[in-house]
Every structure is written in structure tokens, then in C-alpha cells.
C-alpha positions in Angstrom: 141.4 144.5 60.5 138.6 147.2 60.2 136.4 148.0 63.1 133.6 146.1 61.4 135.7 143.0 61.4 136.7 143.4 65.1 133.3 144.3 66.6 130.0 142.4 66.3 128.2 145.4 68.0 129.5 147.8 65.4 128.4 145.5 62.6 124.9 145.5 64.1 124.9 149.2 64.6 126.1 149.7 61.0 123.4 147.4 59.7 120.6 149.3 61.4 122.2 152.6 60.3 122.1 151.4 56.7 118.5 150.1 56.7 116.6 153.1 58.0 118.2 155.7 55.9 117.4 153.6 52.8 113.7 153.8 53.6 113.9 157.5 54.6 115.6 158.5 51.4 113.1 156.6 49.4 110.2 158.2 51.3 111.6 161.8 51.2 112.3 161.7 47.4 108.9 160.1 46.7 107.1 162.8 48.6 109.0 165.5 46.8 108.1 163.9 43.4 104.5 163.5 44.6 104.3 167.2 45.5 106.0 168.3 42.2 103.5 166.1 40.3 100.7 168.0 42.0 102.2 171.4 41.1 104.1 172.0 44.2 106.5 174.9 44.3 109.8 175.3 46.1 107.9 176.8 49.1 105.5 173.9 49.2 108.4 171.4 49.3 110.2 173.6 51.8 107.1 173.4 54.1 107.3 169.6 54.2 111.0 169.6 54.7 110.6 172.1 57.5 108.1 169.8 59.2 110.6 167.0 59.1 113.5 169.2 60.3 112.0 171.2 63.2 111.2 168.4 65.7 114.8 168.4 67.1 113.8 171.5 69.0 112.7 168.8 71.4 116.2 167.6 71.7 116.9 168.7 75.3 114.1 166.4 76.4 115.1 163.6 74.0 118.7 163.6 75.2 117.6 163.5 78.8 115.5 160.4 78.1 118.5 158.7 76.4 120.7 159.4 79.5 118.0 158.2 81.9 117.1 154.9 80.2 119.0 151.9 81.5 118.6 149.7 78.4 118.9 152.0 75.4 118.2 149.1 73.1 114.6 149.1 74.1 114.3 152.8 73.4 115.8 152.4 69.9 113.5 149.5 69.1 110.4 151.2 70.4 111.2 154.4 68.4 111.7 152.3 65.2 108.3 150.5 65.6 106.5 153.8 66.3 108.0 155.4 63.2 106.9 152.4 61.1 103.3 153.0 62.3 103.4 156.7 61.4 104.9 156.1 58.0 102.4 153.3 57.3 99.5 155.7 58.0 101.0 158.2 55.6 101.3 155.6 52.9 97.7 154.5 53.3 96.2 158.0 53.2 98.7 159.8 51.0 96.3 160.6 48.1 93.8 162.1 50.5 96.2 164.0 52.7 96.3 167.8 52.4 99.6 169.5 53.0 99.0 170.5 56.6 98.1 166.9 57.6 101.0 165.4 55.7 103.4 167.9 57.4 101.9 167.1 60.8 102.5 163.3 60.4 106.0 163.9 59.1 106.6 166.1 62.2 105.5 163.2 64.5 107.8 160.7 62.7 110.8 163.1 62.9 110.0 163.8 66.6 110.3 160.1 67.4 113.6 160.0 65.5 114.9 162.8 67.7 115.1 160.2 70.4 116.5 157.3 68.4 119.4 159.2 66.7 121.3 160.2 69.9 120.5 156.9 71.5 122.4 155.0 68.7 125.3 157.5 68.7 125.7 157.4 72.5 126.4 153.6 72.4 129.5 153.9 70.2 132.0 155.1 72.9 131.0 152.2 75.1 131.8 149.5 72.5 135.0 150.8 70.8 138.4 152.1 72.0 139.0 155.8 72.0 141.6 155.6 69.2 139.0 153.9 67.0 136.3 156.6 67.3 137.2 158.4 64.0 137.2 155.2 62.0 134.1 153.9 63.7 132.1 157.1 63.1 133.2 157.4 59.5 132.4 153.7 58.9 129.0 154.0 60.4 128.4 157.3 58.5 129.4 155.7 55.2 127.2 152.6 55.8 124.3 155.0 56.7 124.8 156.8 53.4 124.7 153.6 51.4 120.9 153.7 51.9 120.9 157.3 50.9 122.7 156.4 47.7 120.3 153.6 46.7 117.2 155.3 48.1 116.7 158.3 45.8 117.0 156.5 42.4 115.0 153.6 43.8 112.4 156.2 44.8 112.3 157.5 41.3 111.8 154.0 39.9 109.1 153.2 42.5 107.3 156.5 41.9 107.2 155.9 38.1 106.1 152.3 38.4 103.8 152.3 41.4 103.4 155.8 42.9 104.6 157.4 46.1 102.5 155.3 48.5 104.5 152.2 47.7 107.8 154.0 48.4 106.4 155.0 51.8 105.4 151.5 52.5 109.0 150.4 51.9 110.1 153.0 54.4 107.7 151.5 57.0 109.2 148.0 56.4 112.7 149.3 57.0 111.8 150.6 60.4 110.4 147.2 61.4 113.6 145.5 60.1 115.6 147.6 62.6 113.9 146.0 65.7 115.6 142.5 65.6 119.0 144.1 65.0 118.7 146.3 68.0 117.3 143.7 70.5 120.2 141.3 69.7 122.8 144.0 70.6 124.9 143.4 73.7 123.7 145.8 76.4 126.1 148.7 76.3 127.9 149.6 79.6 126.8 153.1 80.4 126.3 155.3 83.5 122.7 156.4 83.9 121.6 159.7 85.2 120.7 159.5 88.9 117.0 158.9 89.2 116.8 161.3 92.1 117.4 164.2 89.8 114.4 165.9 88.3 113.8 166.0 84.6 114.0 169.7 84.7 117.5 169.5 86.4 118.7 167.0 83.8 117.5 169.0 80.9 119.2 172.1 82.3 122.4 170.3 82.9 122.5 169.2 79.2 121.8 172.8 78.0 124.4 174.3 80.4 127.0 171.8 79.2 126.7 173.0 75.6 126.5 176.7 76.4 129.0 177.0 79.2 131.8 174.9 77.6 133.6 177.4 75.3 135.0 175.0 72.7 131.8 172.9 72.6 129.7 176.1 72.2 131.9 177.3 69.4 131.7 174.0 67.5 128.0 173.8 68.0 127.1 177.3 67.0 129.5 177.1 64.0 127.8 173.8 63.0 124.3 175.4 63.3 125.3 178.4 61.1 126.8 176.1 58.5 123.7 174.0 58.4 121.4 177.0 58.2 123.0 178.3 55.1 123.6 174.9 53.4 120.6 172.9 54.3 118.5 174.1 51.3 120.9 172.3 48.9 118.7 169.1 49.0 115.7 171.3 48.6 117.1 173.0 45.5 118.6 169.9 43.8 115.3 168.4 42.5 114.5 171.7 40.9 118.0 172.1 39.5 117.6 168.7 37.9 114.1 169.3 36.6 114.2 172.9 35.5 117.9 173.4 34.6 118.8 170.0 33.2 115.4 168.7 32.2 116.1 165.5 34.1 113.7 162.6 34.6 112.7 161.3 38.1 115.4 158.6 38.2 118.1 161.1 37.1 116.9 163.5 39.9 117.2 160.6 42.3 120.7 159.9 41.2 121.6 163.6 41.6 120.3 163.6 45.1 122.4 160.5 45.8 125.6 162.2 44.8 126.5 163.6 48.2 125.9 160.3 49.9 128.1 158.5 47.4 130.8 161.1 48.1 130.6 160.3 51.8 130.9 156.6 51.2 133.8 156.9 48.8 135.7 159.3 51.1 135.1 157.2 54.3 138.1 154.9 54.0 140.4 158.0 53.7 138.7 160.3 56.1 139.9 158.8 59.4 143.5 158.8 58.1 143.1 162.5 57.0 141.5 163.4 60.4 144.4 161.8 62.3 146.9 163.8 60.1 145.0 167.0 60.9 145.6 166.0 64.6 142.3 167.3 66.0 138.6 167.0 65.3 138.4 170.8 65.1 140.9 170.9 62.2 138.7 168.2 60.5 135.6 170.4 61.0 137.3 173.4 59.2 138.8 171.4 56.4 135.5 169.5 55.8 133.5 172.7 55.8 135.8 174.2 53.0 135.3 171.0 50.9 131.5 170.8 51.2 131.1 174.6 50.5 133.3 174.3 47.4 131.2 171.3 46.1 128.0 173.3 46.5 129.5 176.4 44.8 130.7 174.4 41.9 127.2 172.8 41.6 125.8 176.3 40.9 127.9 176.6 37.7 127.8 172.9 36.5 127.2 172.8 32.8 125.5 169.4 32.8 123.8 167.1 35.3 126.7 164.7 35.2 129.0 167.5 36.4 126.6 168.5 39.1 126.5 164.9 40.3 130.3 165.0 40.5 130.3 168.3 42.5 127.8 166.8 44.9 130.1 163.8 45.4 132.7 166.4 46.4 130.2 167.9 48.9 129.6 164.5 50.4 133.3 164.0 51.0 133.4 167.3 52.9 130.4 166.2 55.0 132.2 163.0 56.0 135.2 165.0 57.2 133.2 167.8 58.8 130.6 165.7 60.7 131.7 162.1 61.3 135.4 162.7 61.8 135.0 166.2 63.1 131.9 167.2 65.1 130.7 163.7 66.2 134.2 162.6 67.3 134.7 165.9 69.1 131.5 165.3 71.1 132.2 161.7 71.9 135.8 162.4 73.0 135.2 165.6 75.1 131.8 164.9 76.8 131.4 163.0 80.1 129.7 159.7 79.4 126.7 160.4 81.6 126.0 163.6 79.6 126.8 162.3 76.1 123.1 161.6 75.2 122.2 165.2 76.0 125.2 166.6 74.3 124.5 164.7 71.1 120.8 165.5 71.2 121.3 169.2 71.9 124.0 169.8 69.3 122.2 167.7 66.6 118.9 169.0 67.7 120.2 172.5 67.0 121.3 171.2 63.6 117.7 170.1 62.9 116.3 173.5 63.9 118.9 175.3 61.8 118.0 173.1 58.8 114.3 173.8 59.3 115.0 177.6 59.3 117.2 177.1 56.3 114.3 175.5 54.4 112.0 178.4 55.4 114.4 180.8 53.8 115.5 178.6 51.0 112.1 177.8 49.5 111.1 181.5 48.9 114.7 182.3 47.7 114.4 179.5 45.1 111.0 180.7 43.9 112.2 184.3 43.6 115.5 183.4 41.8 116.5 180.2 40.1 118.1 176.9 41.1 121.6 178.1 39.9 121.4 181.4 41.8 120.0 179.6 44.9 122.9 177.1 44.8 125.4 180.0 44.4 124.0 181.5 47.6 124.3 178.2 49.4 127.9 177.7 48.3 128.9 181.2 49.4 127.1 180.7 52.7 129.0 177.5 53.3 132.3 179.5 53.4 130.6 182.0 55.7 129.8 179.1 58.0 133.4 177.9 58.1 134.6 181.4 58.8 132.1 181.7 61.7 133.4 178.5 63.2 137.0 179.7 63.1 136.1 183.0 64.6 134.1 181.4 67.4 136.9 179.0 68.2 139.4 181.8 68.4 137.1 183.7 70.8 136.6 180.6 72.9 140.4 180.2 73.3 140.8 183.9 74.1 138.2 183.6 76.8 140.2 180.8 78.5 143.5 182.6 78.4 
């Protein structure tokens, strides 16, 4: 029996992890199409994506909050409700919002999500057995990506039929739908950071954990480098679809959904592959090679259908790299009372790396072409894998 069949808590977590990404994918693609329709360039779109990606710089504080809260369910529900309000405001005022105001509101929404993401992930080890971590993480990741598969083409349909504001309204509704799923969860058993400790001390403990643990530092820095060089792939894809393949909005949405489909298709096999690779670190390296290859092949795809297939390949690599690799490594190697901070700090660094990648990727796209930009992204992915291997070797050498 699968972990979904064995655990009601995992079923609820999987459900809430499916609903929110659906709305987010719809909203993101709708905003990109909205900006493109108003003459937005790669740099314009990159500015918005940067605003959504940079809030995880607050991750050390978000992780500390997660570790200090006694009932993490209330934290997740409050974050979902607050995001619904922010997205609703964007939907109501979208036509009148200038780029700085739009970016500012998206920053606020993403800042709230910086708290909710590690809060959800930190509950998993308390509700499943250690040997089920790989399968649980890949299952939840796959369910999460179902929303990302349906969301982009749905955004294209909604944009054509009703405009971007209605797509954003759907995103707001999905956040509200999360609340009843969270409050009905059984309260996870978890050790809470001692209240006598100061916030400053707790934040420092979380940062020291990442930086002073050699293997954890190597995995984190390698992850950040990989994300920095590959994050612009989703930025470039809409322009590859429009400018190279002359695709329509719905087709662009399908192209953007390719990586998510790959993650879902690969999920049933990833946990078995990860176990054969014996360690999460091996899964990280193997997954990095697969995702980099998918992006490099996208650069030379002769048709949009082929590009869709290579993005499916990229998504399979992401499943192995992230869910079975990095996330499982963190959950298995981090003390429970520090897990919220470890997750927030590592994935917060991912968000910052992605934001910096957009800053570089937008001008590179404007100065070259979608194909050239994707070629750079694919080659950069291999550089990210090489950096991870090198850093891990150095971490082992420092311990010997």
C-alpha cells in the first residue's frame, strides 16, 4: 500500500500541496501573459519573477518562527489566508497597477509563503517512518506538480476568455481552500525551541547548522549554484514558445507544464531509483545530470512538441534531485528541533539564487535569443552538478 493509503495526514498534506500550486501556476502564467500583452520584455518579466523569488532572504527568521510555534497548523492556515487577501487585491487592481506596485504585492505574497513552505515540510518526519521519507517526499512533490501541470494551460484559457484578473481570483480561492485541510490535520508531535532562547540566538543556531555542517553546507551551496544557473528556464520558456515556435497562449501554458508532468510521471519510480543509489547525495548528482540534459536538449528542439518532451525530462530530474535528494537528506540528517530552520535556510537560499538568476537571465535573453539562453542554462546545469560533487569531496576531505 502506498503512503497515501496508509496515512490520512499525508493525504491531507498532499491535498493542500496540490491546491495552492494550481492557483499559483495559473496566477504566474497569467501575469506573464498580461505583461507580454502590454509589450513587456524579458527584463520586465524577470523583474516580476525576481520580486516573487527574493523574499526567501527572510528564511532564517521564517524558519525560527516555524520551530517556535507549538501548533504549526495554525501557522500554515494563517499564511494561506493572508496570501488569499494579497492575491485578491492584485486581482482587483491589476489593470491599474504599475510594475513597481505589482512587484511589491507579489513580494509580500511570497514573503508569507516563506513561512508556510518549511512549516508544511517540517511536519512530514513526524507523521511517517524514516524508511518512507523518499516515497512520501516524491509523492507529495508529484501531487504538488499536478497543480503546476493543469495551471499553465488553464491560465492560457482563462487569459484568452476572461483576462488575467480572473486567473488571479482563482489563485485567491485556492489559498482559502487550504485552510480547512490544515485545521483538520492531527497536531504533529514535534519538539519546540525553548522559549527562553532569544530570537537572535535561534536564528544564529539555524544559520550555524547549515554553515558549520560540512556535508549540509556542500549540498546547500551546490543546490544554490544549480538553481542560480537554471532558474531562468521558466523565464525563457514563454519567449521560446512565442518567438521561436509562434505558439499560442494555451500552447505556451502546456510547454510550461512539461517539467511538472515529468516530475509526476517520474514520481512512482524515483523512490525506487533513490534507494538503489543508496544515498540522497547520489540522487542529487544523478538528478542534476538529468535536469541539465533536459534543458540543453530544449535549446536545440526543432518543434514545440519536442521542447515539451525535453522539459518532461527536466522535471524527472528535478524529482530525483530535490524530493528524493535534497529534501530527504535534510529531513534525515537534521535534528527535529532544528528542521524548520534547516529547511527554511536551504530553500530560502534557493529562492535568493533563483531571484539572482532572473536578474541575469532577463538581460541575457534580451541580448541573445531564447535558444541561446536555453543553451547557457543547460550548460550551467552541468556546472552546478560539478560544483556539488567538488564541494562534497572537499567536505569529506575536511573531516578526514
